[in-house]
PDB file of N, CA, C and O in Angstrom:
ATOM      1  N   MET A   1       9.380  -9.199  10.901  1.00  0.00           N
ATOM      2  CA  MET A   1       8.147  -8.575  11.509  1.00  0.00           C
ATOM      3  C   MET A   1       7.261  -8.908  10.012  1.00  0.00           C
ATOM      4  O   MET A   1       7.646  -9.031   8.849  1.00  0.00           O
ATOM      5  N   ILE A   2       5.641  -8.999  10.780  1.00  0.00           N
ATOM      6  CA  ILE A   2       4.621 -10.163   9.648  1.00  0.00           C
ATOM      7  C   ILE A   2       3.714  -8.966   9.820  1.00  0.00           C
ATOM      8  O   ILE A   2       2.925  -9.094  10.756  1.00  0.00           O
ATOM      9  N   ASN A   3       3.634  -7.840   9.148  1.00  0.00           N
ATOM     10  CA  ASN A   3       1.899  -7.085   9.234  1.00  0.00           C
ATOM     11  C   ASN A   3       1.074  -7.308   8.459  1.00  0.00           C
ATOM     12  O   ASN A   3       0.969  -6.301   7.758  1.00  0.00           O
ATOM     13  N   ILE A   4       0.272  -8.190   8.092  1.00  0.00           N
ATOM     14  CA  ILE A   4      -0.463  -7.906   7.114  1.00  0.00           C
ATOM     15  C   ILE A   4      -1.912  -7.305   7.344  1.00  0.00           C
ATOM     16  O   ILE A   4      -2.702  -7.627   8.231  1.00  0.00           O
ATOM     17  N   VAL A   5      -2.095  -6.298   6.282  1.00  0.00           N
ATOM     18  CA  VAL A   5      -3.201  -5.378   6.240  1.00  0.00           C
ATOM     19  C   VAL A   5      -3.960  -5.264   5.213  1.00  0.00           C
ATOM     20  O   VAL A   5      -3.536  -4.982   4.092  1.00  0.00           O
ATOM     21  N   PHE A   6      -4.802  -5.410   5.413  1.00  0.00           N
ATOM     22  CA  PHE A   6      -6.107  -5.572   4.298  1.00  0.00           C
ATOM     23  C   PHE A   6      -6.169  -4.694   3.062  1.00  0.00           C
ATOM     24  O   PHE A   6      -7.220  -4.144   2.732  1.00  0.00           O
ATOM     25  N   SER A   7      -5.194  -4.585   2.475  1.00  0.00           N
ATOM     26  CA  SER A   7      -5.608  -3.654   1.031  1.00  0.00           C
ATOM     27  C   SER A   7      -5.292  -4.441  -0.263  1.00  0.00           C
ATOM     28  O   SER A   7      -5.511  -5.625  -0.516  1.00  0.00           O
ATOM     29  N   ALA A   8      -4.592  -3.256  -1.186  1.00  0.00           N
ATOM     30  CA  ALA A   8      -4.912  -4.398  -2.360  1.00  0.00           C
ATOM     31  C   ALA A   8      -4.053  -5.103  -2.530  1.00  0.00           C
ATOM     32  O   ALA A   8      -4.219  -5.657  -3.616  1.00  0.00           O
ATOM     33  N   ASN A   9      -2.953  -5.503  -1.931  1.00  0.00           N
ATOM     34  CA  ASN A   9      -1.582  -6.139  -1.711  1.00  0.00           C
ATOM     35  C   ASN A   9      -2.474  -7.349  -1.485  1.00  0.00           C
ATOM     36  O   ASN A   9      -2.389  -8.106  -2.452  1.00  0.00           O
ATOM     37  N   ILE A  10      -3.176  -7.726  -0.686  1.00  0.00           N
ATOM     38  CA  ILE A  10      -3.926  -9.143  -0.238  1.00  0.00           C
ATOM     39  C   ILE A  10      -4.739  -9.265  -1.836  1.00  0.00           C
ATOM     40  O   ILE A  10      -4.246  -9.954  -2.729  1.00  0.00           O
ATOM     41  N   PHE A  11      -5.523  -8.798  -1.949  1.00  0.00           N
ATOM     42  CA  PHE A  11      -6.205  -9.179  -3.672  1.00  0.00           C
ATOM     43  C   PHE A  11      -5.069  -9.672  -4.186  1.00  0.00           C
ATOM     44  O   PHE A  11      -4.844 -10.882  -4.186  1.00  0.00           O
ATOM     45  N   LEU A  12      -4.045  -8.576  -4.790  1.00  0.00           N
ATOM     46  CA  LEU A  12      -2.879  -9.536  -5.742  1.00  0.00           C
ATOM     47  C   LEU A  12      -2.672 -10.451  -5.502  1.00  0.00           C
ATOM     48  O   LEU A  12      -2.749 -11.363  -6.326  1.00  0.00           O
ATOM     49  N   GLY A  13      -2.163 -10.703  -3.730  1.00  0.00           N
ATOM     50  CA  GLY A  13      -1.559 -11.803  -3.570  1.00  0.00           C
ATOM     51  C   GLY A  13      -2.424 -13.053  -3.923  1.00  0.00           C
ATOM     52  O   GLY A  13      -2.061 -13.965  -4.666  1.00  0.00           O
ATOM     53  N   ILE A  14      -3.953 -12.932  -3.103  1.00  0.00           N
ATOM     54  CA  ILE A  14      -4.750 -14.190  -3.240  1.00  0.00           C
ATOM     55  C   ILE A  14      -5.046 -14.481  -4.655  1.00  0.00           C
ATOM     56  O   ILE A  14      -5.254 -15.677  -4.857  1.00  0.00           O
ATOM     57  N   TYR A  15      -5.147 -13.472  -6.021  1.00  0.00           N
ATOM     58  CA  TYR A  15      -5.066 -13.475  -7.015  1.00  0.00           C
ATOM     59  C   TYR A  15      -4.186 -14.094  -7.959  1.00  0.00           C
ATOM     60  O   TYR A  15      -4.580 -14.453  -9.068  1.00  0.00           O
ATOM     61  N   CYS A  16      -2.785 -14.259  -7.483  1.00  0.00           N
ATOM     62  CA  CYS A  16      -1.595 -14.666  -7.990  1.00  0.00           C
ATOM     63  C   CYS A  16      -1.877 -16.113  -7.874  1.00  0.00           C
ATOM     64  O   CYS A  16      -1.946 -16.940  -8.783  1.00  0.00           O
ATOM     65  N   SER A  17      -2.028 -16.279  -6.596  1.00  0.00           N
ATOM     66  CA  SER A  17      -1.771 -17.977  -5.856  1.00  0.00           C
ATOM     67  C   SER A  17      -2.897 -18.619  -6.269  1.00  0.00           C
ATOM     68  O   SER A  17      -2.815 -19.837  -6.430  1.00  0.00           O
ATOM     69  N   ILE A  18      -4.211 -17.920  -6.531  1.00  0.00           N
ATOM     70  CA  ILE A  18      -5.377 -18.763  -6.952  1.00  0.00           C
ATOM     71  C   ILE A  18      -5.161 -19.136  -8.528  1.00  0.00           C
ATOM     72  O   ILE A  18      -5.608 -20.217  -8.910  1.00  0.00           O
ATOM     73  N   PHE A  19      -4.425 -18.195  -9.552  1.00  0.00           N
ATOM     74  CA  PHE A  19      -3.843 -18.480 -10.583  1.00  0.00           C
ATOM     75  C   PHE A  19      -2.601 -19.381 -11.125  1.00  0.00           C
ATOM     76  O   PHE A  19      -2.331 -19.796 -12.252  1.00  0.00           O
ATOM     77  N   GLY A  20      -1.810 -19.544  -9.579  1.00  0.00           N
ATOM     78  CA  GLY A  20      -0.871 -20.503  -9.617  1.00  0.00           C
ATOM     79  C   GLY A  20      -1.123 -22.214 -10.229  1.00  0.00           C
ATOM     80  O   GLY A  20      -0.804 -23.055 -11.069  1.00  0.00           O
ATOM     81  N   ILE A  21      -2.495 -21.687  -8.276  1.00  0.00           N
ATOM     82  CA  ILE A  21      -3.097 -23.464  -8.017  1.00  0.00           C
ATOM     83  C   ILE A  21      -4.018 -23.740  -9.519  1.00  0.00           C
ATOM     84  O   ILE A  21      -4.281 -24.916  -9.768  1.00  0.00           O
ATOM     85  N   ILE A  22      -4.424 -22.828 -10.353  1.00  0.00           N
ATOM     86  CA  ILE A  22      -5.513 -23.138 -11.809  1.00  0.00           C
ATOM     87  C   ILE A  22      -4.541 -23.868 -12.439  1.00  0.00           C
ATOM     88  O   ILE A  22      -4.437 -25.066 -12.702  1.00  0.00           O
ATOM     89  N   VAL A  23      -3.605 -22.574 -12.696  1.00  0.00           N
ATOM     90  CA  VAL A  23      -2.624 -23.472 -13.582  1.00  0.00           C
ATOM     91  C   VAL A  23      -1.528 -25.110 -13.521  1.00  0.00           C
ATOM     92  O   VAL A  23      -0.977 -25.788 -14.389  1.00  0.00           O
ATOM     93  N   TYR A  24      -1.618 -25.181 -12.250  1.00  0.00           N
ATOM     94  CA  TYR A  24      -0.970 -26.590 -12.006  1.00  0.00           C
ATOM     95  C   TYR A  24      -2.048 -27.367 -11.800  1.00  0.00           C
ATOM     96  O   TYR A  24      -1.764 -28.515 -11.460  1.00  0.00           O
ATOM     97  N   PHE A  25      -3.597 -27.028 -11.929  1.00  0.00           N
ATOM     98  CA  PHE A  25      -4.867 -28.394 -11.904  1.00  0.00           C
ATOM     99  C   PHE A  25      -5.045 -28.377 -13.254  1.00  0.00           C
ATOM    100  O   PHE A  25      -5.746 -29.212 -13.825  1.00  0.00           O
ATOM    101  N   ILE A  26      -4.175 -27.046 -14.097  1.00  0.00           N
ATOM    102  CA  ILE A  26      -4.411 -28.065 -15.911  1.00  0.00           C
ATOM    103  C   ILE A  26      -4.053 -29.452 -15.810  1.00  0.00           C
ATOM    104  O   ILE A  26      -4.734 -30.319 -16.358  1.00  0.00           O
ATOM    105  N   ARG A  27      -2.864 -29.752 -15.035  1.00  0.00           N
ATOM    106  CA  ARG A  27      -2.143 -31.096 -15.049  1.00  0.00           C
ATOM    107  C   ARG A  27      -3.608 -32.226 -15.666  1.00  0.00           C
ATOM    108  O   ARG A  27      -3.833 -32.937 -16.645  1.00  0.00           O
ATOM    109  N   TYR A  28      -4.290 -31.831 -14.438  1.00  0.00           N
ATOM    110  CA  TYR A  28      -5.322 -32.781 -13.585  1.00  0.00           C
ATOM    111  C   TYR A  28      -6.559 -32.774 -14.743  1.00  0.00           C
ATOM    112  O   TYR A  28      -7.438 -33.632 -14.811  1.00  0.00           O
ATOM    113  N   VAL A  29      -6.453 -31.893 -15.415  1.00  0.00           N
ATOM    114  CA  VAL A  29      -8.161 -31.339 -15.648  1.00  0.00           C
ATOM    115  C   VAL A  29      -8.089 -31.563 -17.229  1.00  0.00           C
ATOM    116  O   VAL A  29      -8.913 -32.237 -17.847  1.00  0.00           O
ATOM    117  N   LYS A  30      -7.200 -31.030 -17.695  1.00  0.00           N
ATOM    118  CA  LYS A  30      -6.402 -31.262 -19.373  1.00  0.00           C
ATOM    119  C   LYS A  30      -5.467 -31.499 -19.148  1.00  0.00           C
ATOM    120  O   LYS A  30      -4.793 -30.593 -18.661  1.00  0.00           O
ATOM    121  N   PRO A  31      -4.835 -32.812 -19.344  1.00  0.00           N
ATOM    122  CA  PRO A  31      -3.425 -33.120 -19.464  1.00  0.00           C
ATOM    123  C   PRO A  31      -2.594 -33.030 -21.106  1.00  0.00           C
ATOM    124  O   PRO A  31      -1.415 -33.176 -21.427  1.00  0.00           O
ATOM    125  N   GLU A  32      -3.632 -32.774 -21.767  1.00  0.00           N
ATOM    126  CA  GLU A  32      -2.711 -32.627 -23.136  1.00  0.00           C
ATOM    127  C   GLU A  32      -2.293 -31.544 -23.632  1.00  0.00           C
ATOM    128  O   GLU A  32      -1.735 -31.341 -24.710  1.00  0.00           O
ATOM    129  N   LEU A  33      -2.815 -30.273 -22.135  1.00  0.00           N
ATOM    130  CA  LEU A  33      -2.444 -29.240 -22.386  1.00  0.00           C
ATOM    131  C   LEU A  33      -1.234 -28.261 -21.558  1.00  0.00           C
ATOM    132  O   LEU A  33      -0.914 -27.078 -21.677  1.00  0.00           O
ATOM    133  N   SER A  34      -0.739 -29.404 -20.655  1.00  0.00           N
ATOM    134  CA  SER A  34       0.232 -29.306 -19.704  1.00  0.00           C
ATOM    135  C   SER A  34       1.496 -29.573 -20.146  1.00  0.00           C
ATOM    136  O   SER A  34       1.893 -30.442 -20.923  1.00  0.00           O
ATOM    137  N   ARG A  35       2.172 -28.580 -19.461  1.00  0.00           N
ATOM    138  CA  ARG A  35       3.801 -28.812 -19.741  1.00  0.00           C
ATOM    139  C   ARG A  35       4.362 -28.821 -18.507  1.00  0.00           C
ATOM    140  O   ARG A  35       3.792 -28.398 -17.501  1.00  0.00           O
ATOM    141  N   ASP A  36       5.562 -29.328 -18.540  1.00  0.00           N
ATOM    142  CA  ASP A  36       6.518 -29.862 -17.096  1.00  0.00           C
ATOM    143  C   ASP A  36       6.626 -28.233 -16.418  1.00  0.00           C
ATOM    144  O   ASP A  36       6.405 -28.122 -15.212  1.00  0.00           O
ATOM    145  N   GLU A  37       7.036 -26.753 -17.385  1.00  0.00           N
ATOM    146  CA  GLU A  37       7.439 -26.103 -17.035  1.00  0.00           C
ATOM    147  C   GLU A  37       6.325 -25.214 -16.658  1.00  0.00           C
ATOM    148  O   GLU A  37       6.646 -24.041 -16.467  1.00  0.00           O
ATOM    149  N   ASP A  38       4.811 -25.594 -16.478  1.00  0.00           N
ATOM    150  CA  ASP A  38       4.255 -25.165 -15.546  1.00  0.00           C
ATOM    151  C   ASP A  38       3.905 -25.469 -14.077  1.00  0.00           C
ATOM    152  O   ASP A  38       2.948 -24.964 -13.489  1.00  0.00           O
ATOM    153  N   ILE A  39       5.049 -26.619 -13.376  1.00  0.00           N
ATOM    154  CA  ILE A  39       5.067 -26.736 -11.776  1.00  0.00           C
ATOM    155  C   ILE A  39       5.489 -25.333 -11.553  1.00  0.00           C
ATOM    156  O   ILE A  39       4.978 -24.501 -10.804  1.00  0.00           O
ATOM    157  N   ILE A  40       6.782 -25.189 -12.544  1.00  0.00           N
ATOM    158  CA  ILE A  40       7.750 -24.076 -11.879  1.00  0.00           C
ATOM    159  C   ILE A  40       7.280 -22.868 -11.867  1.00  0.00           C
ATOM    160  O   ILE A  40       7.522 -22.042 -10.987  1.00  0.00           O
ATOM    161  N   PHE A  41       6.327 -22.628 -13.197  1.00  0.00           N
ATOM    162  CA  PHE A  41       5.342 -21.615 -12.903  1.00  0.00           C
ATOM    163  C   PHE A  41       4.480 -21.281 -11.633  1.00  0.00           C
ATOM    164  O   PHE A  41       4.495 -20.254 -10.955  1.00  0.00           O
ATOM    165  N   SER A  42       3.748 -22.385 -11.494  1.00  0.00           N
ATOM    166  CA  SER A  42       2.847 -22.191 -10.633  1.00  0.00           C
ATOM    167  C   SER A  42       3.424 -22.024  -9.364  1.00  0.00           C
ATOM    168  O   SER A  42       2.711 -21.423  -8.559  1.00  0.00           O
ATOM    169  N   THR A  43       4.606 -22.423  -8.942  1.00  0.00           N
ATOM    170  CA  THR A  43       5.045 -22.428  -7.756  1.00  0.00           C
ATOM    171  C   THR A  43       5.852 -21.330  -7.504  1.00  0.00           C
ATOM    172  O   THR A  43       6.198 -21.095  -6.346  1.00  0.00           O
ATOM    173  N   ILE A  44       6.291 -20.443  -8.661  1.00  0.00           N
ATOM    174  CA  ILE A  44       6.616 -19.248  -8.466  1.00  0.00           C
ATOM    175  C   ILE A  44       5.541 -18.170  -8.413  1.00  0.00           C
ATOM    176  O   ILE A  44       5.756 -17.035  -7.987  1.00  0.00           O
ATOM    177  N   CYS A  45       4.344 -18.611  -8.883  1.00  0.00           N
ATOM    178  CA  CYS A  45       3.206 -18.042  -8.480  1.00  0.00           C
ATOM    179  C   CYS A  45       2.648 -17.852  -7.375  1.00  0.00           C
ATOM    180  O   CYS A  45       1.970 -16.945  -6.891  1.00  0.00           O
ATOM    181  N   LEU A  46       3.121 -19.091  -6.948  1.00  0.00           N
ATOM    182  CA  LEU A  46       2.336 -19.369  -4.950  1.00  0.00           C
ATOM    183  C   LEU A  46       3.575 -18.219  -4.439  1.00  0.00           C
ATOM    184  O   LEU A  46       3.171 -17.138  -4.011  1.00  0.00           O
ATOM    185  N   PHE A  47       4.571 -18.391  -4.476  1.00  0.00           N
ATOM    186  CA  PHE A  47       5.692 -17.818  -3.612  1.00  0.00           C
ATOM    187  C   PHE A  47       5.509 -16.224  -3.730  1.00  0.00           C
ATOM    188  O   PHE A  47       5.734 -15.302  -2.946  1.00  0.00           O
ATOM    189  N   TYR A  48       5.203 -16.263  -4.530  1.00  0.00           N
ATOM    190  CA  TYR A  48       4.913 -14.413  -5.128  1.00  0.00           C
ATOM    191  C   TYR A  48       3.549 -14.115  -5.163  1.00  0.00           C
ATOM    192  O   TYR A  48       3.236 -13.039  -5.672  1.00  0.00           O
ATOM    193  N   GLY A  49       2.498 -14.988  -4.643  1.00  0.00           N
ATOM    194  CA  GLY A  49       1.463 -14.453  -3.895  1.00  0.00           C
ATOM    195  C   GLY A  49       1.919 -14.244  -2.388  1.00  0.00           C
ATOM    196  O   GLY A  49       2.006 -13.153  -1.826  1.00  0.00           O
ATOM    197  N   ALA A  50       2.127 -15.181  -1.972  1.00  0.00           N
ATOM    198  CA  ALA A  50       2.623 -14.924  -0.677  1.00  0.00           C
ATOM    199  C   ALA A  50       3.534 -14.335   0.007  1.00  0.00           C
ATOM    200  O   ALA A  50       3.561 -14.249   1.235  1.00  0.00           O
ATOM    201  N   ILE A  51       4.471 -13.820  -0.903  1.00  0.00           N
ATOM    202  CA  ILE A  51       5.209 -12.135  -0.353  1.00  0.00           C
ATOM    203  C   ILE A  51       4.263 -11.009  -0.474  1.00  0.00           C
ATOM    204  O   ILE A  51       4.070 -10.161   0.397  1.00  0.00           O
ATOM    205  N   LEU A  52       3.707 -11.070  -1.588  1.00  0.00           N
ATOM    206  CA  LEU A  52       2.600 -10.060  -1.441  1.00  0.00           C
ATOM    207  C   LEU A  52       1.550  -9.819  -0.374  1.00  0.00           C
ATOM    208  O   LEU A  52       1.092  -8.733  -0.017  1.00  0.00           O
ATOM    209  N   ILE A  53       1.295 -10.864   0.008  1.00  0.00           N
ATOM    210  CA  ILE A  53       0.279 -11.227   1.191  1.00  0.00           C
ATOM    211  C   ILE A  53       1.414 -10.767   2.323  1.00  0.00           C
ATOM    212  O   ILE A  53       1.469  -9.543   2.437  1.00  0.00           O
ATOM    213  N   PHE A  54       2.219 -11.419   3.077  1.00  0.00           N
ATOM    214  CA  PHE A  54       2.958 -11.030   3.881  1.00  0.00           C
ATOM    215  C   PHE A  54       3.761  -9.679   4.229  1.00  0.00           C
ATOM    216  O   PHE A  54       3.885  -9.049   5.280  1.00  0.00           O
ATOM    217  N   HIS A  55       4.371  -9.443   2.633  1.00  0.00           N
ATOM    218  CA  HIS A  55       5.362  -8.470   3.141  1.00  0.00           C
ATOM    219  C   HIS A  55       4.966  -7.032   1.967  1.00  0.00           C
ATOM    220  O   HIS A  55       5.841  -6.219   1.670  1.00  0.00           O
ATOM    221  N   GLY A  56       3.497  -6.934   1.407  1.00  0.00           N
ATOM    222  CA  GLY A  56       3.109  -5.989   0.619  1.00  0.00           C
ATOM    223  C   GLY A  56       2.393  -4.673   1.417  1.00  0.00           C
ATOM    224  O   GLY A  56       1.607  -3.859   0.932  1.00  0.00           O
ATOM    225  N   TRP A  57       2.885  -4.727   2.707  1.00  0.00           N
ATOM    226  CA  TRP A  57       2.213  -3.413   3.268  1.00  0.00           C
ATOM    227  C   TRP A  57       3.498  -2.211   2.908  1.00  0.00           C
ATOM    228  O   TRP A  57       3.347  -0.989   2.888  1.00  0.00           O
ATOM    229  N   ARG A  58       4.691  -2.935   2.658  1.00  0.00           N
ATOM    230  CA  ARG A  58       5.545  -1.936   3.055  1.00  0.00           C
ATOM    231  C   ARG A  58       5.753  -1.435   1.020  1.00  0.00           C
ATOM    232  O   ARG A  58       6.823  -1.028   0.569  1.00  0.00           O
ATOM    233  N   LEU A  59       4.575  -1.604   0.229  1.00  0.00           N
ATOM    234  CA  LEU A  59       4.746  -1.370  -1.130  1.00  0.00           C
ATOM    235  C   LEU A  59       3.844   0.511  -0.930  1.00  0.00           C
ATOM    236  O   LEU A  59       2.864   0.864  -0.274  1.00  0.00           O
ATOM    237  N   ASP A  60       4.770   1.258  -1.833  1.00  0.00           N
ATOM    238  CA  ASP A  60       4.454   2.217  -1.737  1.00  0.00           C
ATOM    239  C   ASP A  60       3.127   2.882  -3.338  1.00  0.00           C
ATOM    240  O   ASP A  60       3.423   2.415  -4.438  1.00  0.00           O
ATOM    241  N   PRO A  61       2.413   3.433  -3.317  1.00  0.00           N
ATOM    242  CA  PRO A  61       1.344   3.295  -4.553  1.00  0.00           C
ATOM    243  C   PRO A  61       1.984   3.115  -6.180  1.00  0.00           C
ATOM    244  O   PRO A  61       1.293   2.605  -7.061  1.00  0.00           O
ATOM    245  N   ILE A  62       3.358   3.595  -6.429  1.00  0.00           N
ATOM    246  CA  ILE A  62       4.000   3.823  -7.484  1.00  0.00           C
ATOM    247  C   ILE A  62       4.168   1.633  -7.190  1.00  0.00           C
ATOM    248  O   ILE A  62       3.298   0.876  -7.618  1.00  0.00           O
ATOM    249  N   LEU A  63       4.938   1.325  -6.723  1.00  0.00           N
ATOM    250  CA  LEU A  63       5.298   0.140  -6.556  1.00  0.00           C
ATOM    251  C   LEU A  63       3.960  -0.858  -6.618  1.00  0.00           C
ATOM    252  O   LEU A  63       4.021  -1.817  -7.388  1.00  0.00           O
ATOM    253  N   LEU A  64       3.134  -0.717  -6.074  1.00  0.00           N
ATOM    254  CA  LEU A  64       2.062  -1.533  -6.218  1.00  0.00           C
ATOM    255  C   LEU A  64       1.091  -1.652  -7.396  1.00  0.00           C
ATOM    256  O   LEU A  64       0.413  -2.621  -7.738  1.00  0.00           O
ATOM    257  N   PHE A  65       1.215  -0.133  -8.063  1.00  0.00           N
ATOM    258  CA  PHE A  65       0.545  -0.174  -9.689  1.00  0.00           C
ATOM    259  C   PHE A  65       2.126  -1.377 -10.489  1.00  0.00           C
ATOM    260  O   PHE A  65       1.976  -2.426 -11.115  1.00  0.00           O
ATOM    261  N   SER A  66       3.012  -0.915 -10.250  1.00  0.00           N
ATOM    262  CA  SER A  66       4.362  -1.898 -11.027  1.00  0.00           C
ATOM    263  C   SER A  66       3.793  -3.409 -10.610  1.00  0.00           C
ATOM    264  O   SER A  66       3.623  -4.196 -11.542  1.00  0.00           O
ATOM    265  N   GLN A  67       3.551  -3.765  -9.522  1.00  0.00           N
ATOM    266  CA  GLN A  67       3.243  -4.999  -9.276  1.00  0.00           C
ATOM    267  C   GLN A  67       1.734  -5.497 -10.158  1.00  0.00           C
ATOM    268  O   GLN A  67       1.646  -6.581 -10.735  1.00  0.00           O
ATOM    269  N   VAL A  68       0.720  -4.553 -10.115  1.00  0.00           N
ATOM    270  CA  VAL A  68      -0.353  -4.919 -11.071  1.00  0.00           C
ATOM    271  C   VAL A  68       0.119  -5.120 -12.234  1.00  0.00           C
ATOM    272  O   VAL A  68       0.074  -6.247 -12.727  1.00  0.00           O
ATOM    273  N   LEU A  69       0.599  -4.183 -12.815  1.00  0.00           N
ATOM    274  CA  LEU A  69       0.937  -4.576 -14.182  1.00  0.00           C
ATOM    275  C   LEU A  69       1.644  -5.426 -14.660  1.00  0.00           C
ATOM    276  O   LEU A  69       1.634  -5.597 -15.879  1.00  0.00           O
ATOM    277  N   ILE A  70       2.646  -6.376 -13.620  1.00  0.00           N
ATOM    278  CA  ILE A  70       2.986  -7.371 -13.745  1.00  0.00           C
ATOM    279  C   ILE A  70       2.276  -8.117 -13.895  1.00  0.00           C
ATOM    280  O   ILE A  70       2.121  -8.649 -14.994  1.00  0.00           O
ATOM    281  N   ILE A  71       1.455  -8.483 -12.635  1.00  0.00           N
ATOM    282  CA  ILE A  71       0.511  -9.747 -12.723  1.00  0.00           C
ATOM    283  C   ILE A  71      -0.562  -9.747 -13.642  1.00  0.00           C
ATOM    284  O   ILE A  71      -1.205 -10.760 -13.920  1.00  0.00           O
ATOM    285  N   ILE A  72      -0.815  -8.351 -14.234  1.00  0.00           N
ATOM    286  CA  ILE A  72      -1.766  -8.450 -15.689  1.00  0.00           C
ATOM    287  C   ILE A  72      -0.997  -8.977 -16.942  1.00  0.00           C
ATOM    288  O   ILE A  72      -1.639  -9.580 -17.801  1.00  0.00           O
ATOM    289  N   ILE A  73       0.329  -8.782 -17.089  1.00  0.00           N
ATOM    290  CA  ILE A  73       0.738  -9.216 -17.948  1.00  0.00           C
ATOM    291  C   ILE A  73       1.477 -10.346 -17.699  1.00  0.00           C
ATOM    292  O   ILE A  73       1.974 -10.757 -18.747  1.00  0.00           O
ATOM    293  N   MET A  74       1.720 -10.933 -16.865  1.00  0.00           N
ATOM    294  CA  MET A  74       2.199 -12.387 -16.909  1.00  0.00           C
ATOM    295  C   MET A  74       0.822 -13.295 -16.568  1.00  0.00           C
ATOM    296  O   MET A  74       0.933 -14.513 -16.435  1.00  0.00           O
ATOM    297  N   THR A  75      -0.406 -12.668 -16.442  1.00  0.00           N
ATOM    298  CA  THR A  75      -1.370 -13.527 -16.504  1.00  0.00           C
ATOM    299  C   THR A  75      -2.155 -13.943 -17.786  1.00  0.00           C
ATOM    300  O   THR A  75      -2.682 -15.030 -18.025  1.00  0.00           O
ATOM    301  N   ALA A  76      -2.093 -12.505 -18.764  1.00  0.00           N
ATOM    302  CA  ALA A  76      -2.604 -12.507 -20.273  1.00  0.00           C
ATOM    303  C   ALA A  76      -1.306 -13.279 -20.729  1.00  0.00           C
ATOM    304  O   ALA A  76      -1.820 -14.174 -21.399  1.00  0.00           O
ATOM    305  N   ALA A  77      -0.128 -13.465 -20.778  1.00  0.00           N
ATOM    306  CA  ALA A  77       0.805 -13.869 -21.506  1.00  0.00           C
ATOM    307  C   ALA A  77       0.798 -15.572 -21.290  1.00  0.00           C
ATOM    308  O   ALA A  77       1.170 -16.415 -22.107  1.00  0.00           O
ATOM    309  N   LYS A  78       0.116 -15.842 -19.584  1.00  0.00           N
ATOM    310  CA  LYS A  78       0.250 -17.565 -19.812  1.00  0.00           C
ATOM    311  C   LYS A  78      -1.626 -18.268 -20.146  1.00  0.00           C
ATOM    312  O   LYS A  78      -1.964 -19.412 -20.449  1.00  0.00           O
ATOM    313  N   TRP A  79      -2.397 -17.142 -19.946  1.00  0.00           N
ATOM    314  CA  TRP A  79      -3.420 -17.436 -20.516  1.00  0.00           C
ATOM    315  C   TRP A  79      -3.660 -17.933 -22.083  1.00  0.00           C
ATOM    316  O   TRP A  79      -4.404 -18.768 -22.597  1.00  0.00           O
ATOM    317  N   GLU A  80      -2.480 -16.839 -22.682  1.00  0.00           N
ATOM    318  CA  GLU A  80      -2.257 -16.897 -24.247  1.00  0.00           C
ATOM    319  C   GLU A  80      -1.887 -18.114 -24.808  1.00  0.00           C
ATOM    320  O   GLU A  80      -2.346 -18.579 -25.852  1.00  0.00           O
ATOM    321  N   ASN A  81      -0.673 -18.842 -23.775  1.00  0.00           N
ATOM    322  CA  ASN A  81       0.029 -19.700 -24.114  1.00  0.00           C
ATOM    323  C   ASN A  81      -0.892 -21.008 -23.787  1.00  0.00           C
ATOM    324  O   ASN A  81      -0.800 -22.023 -24.478  1.00  0.00           O
ATOM    325  N   ILE A  82      -1.453 -20.943 -23.095  1.00  0.00           N
ATOM    326  CA  ILE A  82      -2.436 -22.263 -22.753  1.00  0.00           C
ATOM    327  C   ILE A  82      -3.188 -22.480 -23.594  1.00  0.00           C
ATOM    328  O   ILE A  82      -3.478 -23.657 -23.810  1.00  0.00           O
ATOM    329  N   ARG A  83      -3.951 -21.136 -24.603  1.00  0.00           N
ATOM    330  CA  ARG A  83      -5.036 -21.207 -25.504  1.00  0.00           C
ATOM    331  C   ARG A  83      -4.198 -21.594 -26.673  1.00  0.00           C
ATOM    332  O   ARG A  83      -4.729 -21.961 -27.721  1.00  0.00           O
ATOM    333  N   LEU A  84      -2.940 -21.525 -26.532  1.00  0.00           N
ATOM    334  CA  LEU A  84      -2.237 -21.795 -28.127  1.00  0.00           C
ATOM    335  C   LEU A  84      -1.881 -22.977 -27.960  1.00  0.00           C
ATOM    336  O   LEU A  84      -1.708 -23.754 -28.899  1.00  0.00           O
ATOM    337  N   ARG A  85      -1.776 -23.176 -27.147  1.00  0.00           N
ATOM    338  CA  ARG A  85      -1.561 -24.939 -26.790  1.00  0.00           C
ATOM    339  C   ARG A  85      -2.714 -26.410 -26.895  1.00  0.00           C
ATOM    340  O   ARG A  85      -2.675 -27.633 -27.030  1.00  0.00           O
ATOM    341  N   GLY A  86      -3.935 -24.996 -26.682  1.00  0.00           N
ATOM    342  CA  GLY A  86      -5.241 -25.851 -27.148  1.00  0.00           C
ATOM    343  C   GLY A  86      -5.402 -26.164 -28.746  1.00  0.00           C
ATOM    344  O   GLY A  86      -5.523 -27.202 -29.397  1.00  0.00           O
ATOM    345  N   PHE A  87      -5.347 -24.823 -29.054  1.00  0.00           N
ATOM    346  CA  PHE A  87      -4.958 -24.987 -30.906  1.00  0.00           C
ATOM    347  C   PHE A  87      -4.351 -25.709 -31.414  1.00  0.00           C
ATOM    348  O   PHE A  87      -4.755 -26.196 -32.470  1.00  0.00           O
ATOM    349  N   ILE A  88      -2.938 -26.129 -30.781  1.00  0.00           N
ATOM    350  CA  ILE A  88      -2.004 -26.786 -31.426  1.00  0.00           C
ATOM    351  C   ILE A  88      -2.412 -28.309 -31.148  1.00  0.00           C
ATOM    352  O   ILE A  88      -2.396 -29.133 -32.063  1.00  0.00           O
ATOM    353  N   ASN A  89      -2.723 -28.592 -30.035  1.00  0.00           N
ATOM    354  CA  ASN A  89      -3.707 -30.501 -29.953  1.00  0.00           C
ATOM    355  C   ASN A  89      -4.353 -30.291 -30.585  1.00  0.00           C
ATOM    356  O   ASN A  89      -4.271 -31.286 -31.305  1.00  0.00           O
ATOM    357  N   SER A  90      -5.330 -29.496 -31.142  1.00  0.00           N
ATOM    358  CA  SER A  90      -6.462 -30.018 -31.629  1.00  0.00           C
ATOM    359  C   SER A  90      -6.518 -30.601 -33.057  1.00  0.00           C
ATOM    360  O   SER A  90      -7.567 -31.078 -33.490  1.00  0.00           O
TER     361      SER A  90
END
């Protein structure tokens, strides 16, 4: 059963999917910053975002908070990784 309810899980899913697309398109915008594992990472982000959009209505507040923390940590780690790649290539 798919029950899409417009709540915080939709925002998290869309944010995670957009972040995955941005990481994927780094390959075309700045190819010197991209690595092969970025394809895998962006695919996982897209699947994770889709799962949050379609099945996030089942999350209770504690699980939703844990998903928020996971996405924040993932975004910060990947952003720092890409930033450090820029320092190495400069």
